[in-house]
C-alpha positions as a printed NumPy array, in Angstrom:
array([[155.365, 114.482,  43.603],
       [154.209, 112.356,  40.706],
       [153.029, 108.812,  41.376],
       [152.57 , 107.993,  37.694],
       [153.512, 104.361,  38.358],
       [150.276, 104.082,  40.352],
       [147.996, 105.428,  37.631],
       [144.735, 103.435,  37.478],
       [145.897, 101.133,  40.306],
       [143.798, 100.708,  43.449],
       [145.626, 102.218,  46.406],
       [144.614, 102.199,  50.077],
       [145.684, 104.959,  52.463],
       [145.054, 104.131,  56.117],
       [144.668, 107.331,  58.095],
       [144.118, 109.174,  54.837],
       [141.982, 111.937,  56.37 ],
       [144.811, 112.97 ,  58.672],
       [147.485, 115.6  ,  58.188],
       [150.114, 113.645,  56.233],
       [147.639, 111.163,  54.813],
       [145.475, 113.813,  53.181],
       [148.466, 115.401,  51.453],
       [149.388, 111.957,  50.142],
       [145.815, 111.434,  48.928],
       [146.002, 114.728,  47.019],
       [149.187, 113.637,  45.239],
       [147.826, 110.173,  44.443],
       [144.563, 111.497,  43.03 ],
       [146.331, 114.104,  40.907],
       [148.57 , 111.309,  39.583],
       [145.574, 109.281,  38.425],
       [145.517, 106.524,  41.038],
       [142.272, 105.01 ,  42.277],
       [142.331, 105.884,  45.964],
       [140.528, 104.344,  48.904],
       [140.847, 105.853,  52.373],
       [140.02 , 104.277,  55.706],
       [140.018, 106.585,  58.719],
       [138.093, 106.553,  62.001],
       [138.3  , 110.379,  62.12 ],
       [139.664, 110.358,  65.672],
       [142.519, 112.591,  64.511],
       [141.702, 113.312,  60.895],
       [138.806, 115.239,  59.391],
       [136.739, 115.009,  56.224],
       [137.608, 118.648,  55.533],
       [141.116, 117.484,  54.609],
       [139.824, 115.32 ,  51.748],
       [136.532, 116.996,  50.866],
       [137.784, 117.999,  47.402],
       [137.815, 114.329,  46.38 ],
       [134.519, 113.128,  47.861],
       [132.169, 112.277,  45.011],
       [134.96 , 111.585,  42.523],
       [134.663, 108.221,  40.743],
       [138.293, 107.34 ,  41.532],
       [137.918, 108.049,  45.263],
       [136.297, 106.079,  48.06 ],
       [136.14 , 106.939,  51.749],
       [135.46 , 104.395,  54.467],
       [134.783, 105.662,  57.955],
       [136.176, 102.694,  59.801],
       [138.781, 101.32 ,  62.144],
       [141.628,  98.877,  61.566],
       [140.581,  97.134,  64.782],
       [137.224,  96.252,  63.196],
       [137.376,  93.133,  61.007],
       [134.497,  94.142,  58.744],
       [135.936,  97.608,  58.102],
       [139.372,  96.141,  57.469],
       [138.14 ,  93.496,  55.026],
       [136.252,  96.096,  53.025],
       [139.251,  98.438,  52.995],
       [141.875,  96.016,  51.679],
       [139.7  ,  94.256,  49.122],
       [141.389,  94.426,  45.717],
       [144.144,  96.839,  46.762],
       [147.524,  96.539,  45.057],
       [149.408,  99.123,  47.131],
       [148.807, 100.147,  50.738],
       [150.167, 103.24 ,  52.454],
       [149.828, 102.513,  56.169],
       [149.747, 105.844,  58.01 ],
       [147.02 , 105.194,  60.586],
       [148.386, 105.555,  64.112],
       [148.066, 107.642,  67.235],
       [150.833, 110.251,  66.808],
       [150.897, 111.711,  70.324],
       [154.254, 110.59 ,  71.734],
       [153.472, 112.017,  75.184],
       [150.581, 109.56 ,  75.622],
       [153.097, 106.757,  76.036],
       [153.75 , 107.784,  79.635],
       [150.16 , 108.328,  80.786],
       [148.337, 105.81 ,  78.58 ],
       [150.759, 103.31 ,  76.98 ],
       [147.906, 100.971,  76.047],
       [146.78 , 103.469,  73.394],
       [150.025, 103.08 ,  71.43 ],
       [149.907,  99.321,  71.88 ],
       [146.36 ,  99.029,  70.549],
       [146.251, 101.743,  67.899],
       [149.772, 101.274,  66.557],
       [150.958,  97.7  ,  67.183],
       [147.673,  95.766,  67.278],
       [146.175,  97.77 ,  64.401],
       [149.253,  97.043,  62.277],
       [149.121,  93.356,  63.125],
       [145.415,  93.15 ,  62.279],
       [146.12 ,  94.765,  58.906],
       [148.974,  92.352,  58.187],
       [146.946,  89.337,  59.255],
       [144.241,  90.296,  56.77 ],
       [146.872,  90.732,  54.048],
       [148.383,  87.249,  54.451],
       [146.137,  85.735,  51.822],
       [145.763,  88.76 ,  49.581],
       [145.979,  87.927,  45.894],
       [146.386,  91.544,  44.809],
       [148.808,  93.24 ,  47.228],
       [152.234,  94.049,  45.793],
       [153.563,  96.711,  48.139],
       [153.067,  98.052,  51.659],
       [154.55 , 101.433,  52.635],
       [154.733, 102.197,  56.361],
       [155.363, 105.562,  57.988],
       [157.607, 104.801,  60.932],
       [159.45 , 107.371,  63.026],
       [162.847, 108.688,  64.028],
       [161.846, 107.752,  67.586],
       [162.821, 104.128,  66.897],
       [166.457, 105.222,  67.306],
       [165.96 , 106.567,  70.833],
       [168.874, 108.667,  72.09 ],
       [171.165, 107.828,  69.199],
       [174.884, 108.202,  69.864],
       [175.52 , 108.735,  66.151],
       [174.168, 112.001,  64.717],
       [173.205, 112.281,  61.885],
       [171.744, 108.813,  62.395],
       [171.89 , 106.311,  59.53 ],
       [169.372, 103.586,  58.737],
       [171.816, 100.848,  59.809],
       [172.437, 102.402,  63.248],
       [171.981, 100.004,  66.14 ],
       [171.066,  98.584,  68.458],
       [167.752, 100.407,  68.335],
       [166.67 , 101.452,  71.833],
       [163.515, 103.579,  71.723],
       [162.882, 105.597,  74.884],
       [159.147, 106.168,  74.316],
       [156.278, 103.715,  74.033],
       [155.441, 105.405,  70.732],
       [158.936, 104.646,  69.404],
       [158.694, 101.086,  70.682],
       [155.328, 100.659,  68.952],
       [156.745, 101.907,  65.67 ],
       [159.734,  99.565,  65.972],
       [157.482,  96.61 ,  66.78 ],
       [155.358,  97.453,  63.745],
       [158.484,  97.599,  61.569],
       [159.468,  94.101,  62.725],
       [156.004,  92.7  ,  62.041],
       [155.908,  94.247,  58.579],
       [159.357,  92.893,  57.709],
       [158.456,  89.374,  58.817],
       [155.121,  89.332,  56.962],
       [156.706,  90.71 ,  53.792],
       [159.339,  87.978,  53.809],
       [156.835,  85.24 ,  54.546],
       [153.831,  86.231,  52.465],
       [155.19 ,  87.508,  49.199],
       [154.842,  91.285,  49.103],
       [157.381,  94.102,  49.247],
       [157.555,  96.64 ,  52.043],
       [159.037, 100.104,  52.463],
       [159.628, 101.534,  55.928],
       [160.022, 105.312,  56.086],
       [161.533, 106.608,  59.328],
       [160.303, 110.173,  59.482],
       [161.665, 113.29 ,  61.101],
       [159.051, 115.804,  62.293],
       [156.782, 116.355,  59.295],
       [155.117, 119.783,  59.3  ],
       [152.788, 121.742,  57.073],
       [149.181, 122.886,  56.607],
       [146.414, 120.76 ,  58.213],
       [148.683, 119.758,  61.091],
       [146.785, 119.41 ,  64.368],
       [149.55 , 118.41 ,  66.777],
       [153.197, 119.093,  67.458],
       [155.173, 122.04 ,  68.746],
       [154.167, 124.569,  66.046],
       [150.447, 123.948,  66.482],
       [150.787, 123.88 ,  70.279],
       [152.67 , 127.188,  70.396],
       [150.138, 128.929,  68.146],
       [147.274, 127.66 ,  70.311],
       [148.962, 128.846,  73.497],
       [149.747, 132.277,  72.066],
       [146.182, 132.727,  70.842],
       [145.025, 132.204,  74.421],
       [147.763, 134.343,  75.968],
       [149.78 , 136.524,  73.565],
       [151.954, 137.843,  76.398],
       [153.476, 134.596,  77.67 ],
       [154.437, 131.259,  76.15 ],
       [154.992, 128.127,  78.196],
       [157.722, 125.988,  76.643],
       [158.111, 122.4  ,  77.822],
       [161.706, 121.516,  78.671],
       [164.665, 123.876,  78.699],
       [164.307, 125.082,  75.101],
       [167.518, 123.491,  73.85 ],
       [165.821, 120.416,  72.396],
       [167.056, 120.268,  68.805],
       [165.376, 118.312,  66.027],
       [164.867, 118.041,  62.284],
       [161.69 , 119.359,  60.633],
       [160.605, 118.489,  57.094],
       [157.879, 120.221,  55.106],
       [155.135, 117.804,  54.076],
       [155.546, 118.428,  50.324],
       [159.198, 117.39 ,  50.636],
       [158.101, 114.16 ,  52.28 ],
       [155.596, 113.419,  49.503],
       [158.262, 114.076,  46.861],
       [160.618, 111.686,  48.666],
       [157.912, 109.036,  48.809],
       [157.148, 109.287,  45.102],
       [160.852, 108.815,  44.336],
       [161.206, 105.875,  46.716],
       [158.273, 104.189,  44.961],
       [160.309, 104.1  ,  41.754],
       [163.443, 102.665,  43.394],
       [162.472,  99.565,  45.369],
       [164.996,  96.797,  44.801],
       [164.654,  94.412,  47.748],
       [161.961,  92.692,  49.762],
       [162.114,  95.256,  52.589],
       [163.598,  98.742,  52.206],
       [164.248, 101.236,  55.023],
       [164.669, 104.963,  54.368],
       [165.21 , 107.895,  56.669],
       [163.195, 110.914,  55.517],
       [164.072, 114.283,  57.009],
       [165.823, 117.578,  56.444],
       [169.6  , 118.004,  56.468],
       [169.699, 120.265,  59.507],
       [167.871, 120.907,  62.773],
       [166.424, 123.733,  64.845],
       [165.936, 124.135,  68.592],
       [162.654, 124.744,  70.383],
       [163.54 , 128.264,  71.478],
       [164.17 , 129.256,  67.844],
       [160.811, 127.733,  66.862],
       [159.11 , 129.854,  69.519],
       [160.786, 132.997,  68.177],
       [159.729, 132.195,  64.595],
       [156.1  , 131.748,  65.624],
       [156.099, 134.953,  67.667],
       [157.446, 136.776,  64.593],
       [154.843, 135.248,  62.277],
       [152.033, 136.191,  64.688],
       [153.389, 139.759,  64.841],
       [153.627, 139.664,  68.612],
       [156.026, 141.637,  70.743],
       [157.434, 141.335,  74.27 ],
       [156.347, 137.718,  74.669],
       [157.817, 136.176,  77.805],
       [159.113, 132.633,  77.341],
       [158.496, 130.494,  80.416],
       [160.507, 127.276,  80.32 ],
       [159.248, 124.425,  82.48 ],
       [162.778, 123.061,  82.858],
       [161.599, 119.668,  81.715],
       [162.744, 116.231,  82.85 ],
       [165.805, 114.059,  82.334],
       [168.151, 116.881,  81.353],
       [165.72 , 119.368,  79.857],
       [163.436, 117.133,  77.812],
       [159.852, 118.22 ,  77.302],
       [158.476, 115.011,  78.821],
       [159.555, 111.51 ,  79.673],
       [160.331, 109.685,  76.457],
       [161.096, 112.876,  74.526],
       [164.206, 112.458,  72.363],
       [166.151, 115.654,  72.975],
       [168.384, 115.63 ,  69.889],
       [167.333, 114.159,  66.532],
       [168.914, 114.513,  63.117],
       [168.584, 111.75 ,  60.534],
       [171.104, 110.957,  57.845],
       [169.299, 111.163,  54.504],
       [172.296, 110.207,  52.389],
       [170.605, 106.982,  51.216],
       [167.614, 108.948,  49.963],
       [169.828, 111.577,  48.342],
       [171.509, 108.886,  46.22 ],
       [168.157, 108.572,  44.448],
       [168.348, 112.225,  43.468],
       [166.185, 113.689,  46.248],
       [166.893, 116.869,  48.167],
       [164.518, 118.811,  50.443],
       [163.487, 122.24 ,  49.206],
       [163.231, 123.692,  52.707],
       [165.542, 123.441,  55.687],
       [164.146, 122.964,  59.198],
       [163.728, 126.649,  60.087],
       [162.152, 127.405,  56.696],
       [159.738, 124.484,  57.087],
       [158.75 , 125.711,  60.552],
       [158.23 , 129.294,  59.355],
       [156.235, 128.261,  56.278],
       [154.045, 125.986,  58.385],
       [153.43 , 128.627,  61.046],
       [152.495, 131.161,  58.373],
       [150.039, 128.772,  56.721],
       [148.392, 127.639,  59.947],
       [147.932, 131.226,  61.09 ],
       [146.579, 132.364,  57.7  ],
       [144.138, 129.497,  57.392],
       [142.919, 130.046,  60.947],
       [142.705, 126.289,  61.476],
       [143.898, 126.73 ,  65.021]])
């Protein structure tokens, strides 16, 4: 997880107080980068980055990418930008699609518009999502799979942001990396199935409501494995725009996740109550039921995840329970 090629360079992390962003900030600071974070703290928290506040090489801006003044201050002088800021709640796309449009698409466009005339920017790295593939007919799904037909507004927003980034990179002279992520899990996480199940079981240790039919099967990657992949990608950029899938090499179903969490919480006789779901057992409208990314392109660089999906889920559950962040 060494970003030695960024030593002494000014790096911006949008959404850097969030779950994934704060782990990235840790790795960047340890590697000797000069790190600036912009975060509106709607999903992130200063607790995630408190170890760096007061350090000469670290700067935090409480601000929003939709605010011109905040944005101008954030990008000033930056050579590399990791763009992680987004609303990650996929389910919101059905009840409040405007949130994904504004916080994901518009925010990305506003960032790119401010970068058009940057004299310092060399590289933009964007955390996209496996949801851009929709219900892929090819599993594991490769980066060149198409046509891309996202089934959630969140997936559509990520795909729109990818297209904007690609076009700006080609027109305005910087490189871009698009990382299509599986489900990234680990300590500090505040959303997703592991966090949700722990919260529900804390309230009622006798019964667990599970959205869908429990057969939803997806890939889960531990956050340290993602950071290690990102540090390797940074050293192997050869074209104007690069796209990488980042995920584990296997998957796990929701029912198995529930059993792992029950085990880690030392609970017994928990009744699983499945809602039945929609559209063939999905948890909600827009939920991709089966997701497994091909990571062969990334593996050619010498990367391999340390943990498989079930191990990543178990390790995350154990850490969240121990830290009592729920």
